[in-house]
Wavefront OBJ file of the C-alpha trace (Angstrom):
o trace
v 111.017 90.899 72.662
v 109.578 91.825 75.938
v 107.171 90.967 78.286
v 107.611 86.731 78.035
v 107.545 85.018 81.419
v 108.808 82.242 83.106
v 107.543 81.488 86.534
v 108.096 78.718 89.377
v 107.080 78.268 92.534
v 109.579 78.374 95.629
v 108.994 76.369 99.303
v 110.298 77.488 102.218
v 110.951 76.689 105.972
v 108.186 76.552 107.961
v 105.241 76.751 104.870
v 106.377 79.625 103.613
v 106.313 80.018 99.728
v 107.391 82.987 97.204
v 106.775 82.547 93.687
v 109.277 84.118 90.969
v 108.550 85.914 87.426
v 111.573 86.085 85.302
v 111.567 87.966 82.202
v 112.964 86.204 79.411
v 114.649 88.906 77.581
v 115.768 91.478 80.019
v 116.554 88.494 83.132
v 114.341 91.425 85.379
v 113.627 89.068 88.064
v 110.208 89.539 90.601
v 109.461 87.642 93.708
v 105.741 87.279 94.715
v 104.901 86.259 98.463
v 102.105 83.992 98.658
v 100.184 82.748 101.572
v 100.262 78.929 100.784
v 101.171 76.855 97.473
v 97.665 76.285 96.936
v 96.089 77.114 93.270
v 93.736 80.467 94.539
v 96.288 81.581 96.844
v 99.294 81.788 93.719
v 97.054 82.414 90.847
v 95.559 85.580 93.292
v 98.872 86.918 94.356
v 100.185 86.561 90.660
v 97.075 88.166 89.470
v 97.628 91.172 91.630
v 101.198 91.133 90.421
v 101.019 91.065 86.753
v 98.305 93.750 86.756
v 100.746 96.181 88.006
v 102.940 95.976 84.932
v 102.496 98.462 81.768
v 100.757 96.871 79.482
v 104.096 95.808 76.710
v 105.070 93.803 79.656
v 102.391 91.304 79.545
v 102.574 89.033 76.710
v 102.902 85.379 77.355
v 103.797 83.437 80.880
v 105.279 79.853 81.284
v 104.850 77.886 84.092
v 105.426 74.137 85.321
v 102.720 71.623 85.760
v 102.228 72.270 88.847
v 98.937 72.472 90.652
v 99.157 75.075 91.953
v 98.792 77.121 88.604
v 95.273 74.745 88.049
v 93.203 78.171 87.677
v 95.771 79.581 85.257
v 93.172 80.727 83.035
v 91.776 83.563 85.616
v 95.352 84.933 85.197
v 94.429 84.998 81.261
v 91.092 86.404 81.934
v 92.476 89.309 84.371
v 95.459 90.250 82.179
l 1 2 3 4 5 6 7 8 9 10 11 12 13 14 15 16 17 18 19 20 21 22 23 24 25 26 27 28 29 30 31 32 33 34 35 36 37 38 39 40 41 42 43 44 45 46 47 48 49 50 51 52 53 54 55 56 57 58 59 60 61 62 63 64 65 66 67 68 69 70 71 72 73 74 75 76 77 78 79
């Protein structure tokens, strides 16, 4: 069933960060540029990206237990 996503944060050189979102059924990948690895930056960028998706494609998001998702409830409320 489409709409279930897996996410992770990738750290690059010079303190650059990118969030990945992979849709489980289709394996469609979205890359989300984030300003930092703090929870406000990551959650804010993910909220904006997820809100741009059609309604049927926003069923769930699975993330690891990193501190960047400490405010994960904001994503749930926004989407």
